[in-house]
N, C-alpha and C positions, 0 to 999 in steps of 0.2 A: 634221486629223491628231494623234495625240497625241504630246510632243516623247521622242525616242527614247529619252533619258536617264531620263527617269519611266516605263517602262512595259513591262510584265515581260517575259522570254526570248520565248513564245510572240508575243509581243502586235510584239517586233522581229523576230522570223520571216515573221508577216505580210506585215509591214510589205518587209519586205528582199523576198520574194515579190513584191511585188507592185514591187515596181521590177526585177527582173527579167522581168518577166514585160511591162511597159511597152519597156521598153527593147529587148527581139526581139520584138513585133509592131510598136517601131519599125521595126527593121533585116527583119522580113521584107519591111512592108510595101515600104519600098526597095526589095528585091528585085526583088519583083509588079512594082509599078511600070515597075524597066529593062525586067524581061526581056517581058510589055507594050510595051514602045516598040518592040522589034524586028519586021522586017519578015515573019518569016516562019518556021514549026516550025522550019527546020535551024539556024536565026539562035540561038533560043530554047535550043533545047538547046546552041547553042556558047558559052553567052551565061550559059551556066548550071555547064556545065562549067567557066568556068573563072574561076566565082562559087567554088565549090569546089574549086578548086584555089586559088586565093586565101584561104581562110579554112582549109584547108588547110596551107599556108606560115604563118598566122598564130597554129594552133595550134602549131606546130612551132619555133614561138622559143616564142611559152610553155611548153611544155614543157622545152627549155632552157635558158632563165634561172630556170626553175622544180629540173630539175635542178642545177644549179650551185647555189643556195642552200642544197639538203642538206648538197650534198658539202662547203663550207664549215661548217656546225653539227657 
């Protein structure tokens, strides 16, 4: 992979996209494995709901930080 300091904007975007896709796949694979460990379909749904709740809670925290930094500027 070329040095990001010496590549053009298109290459930098491509590299960023590949990193983000790899991170997303790692997370998705981990979630899938955790769901597959559940003993029955009902437990899978409950586990999925807990993950959704957790992700939304994290998103709310990130949004709060972004909003507070916008207000400071």
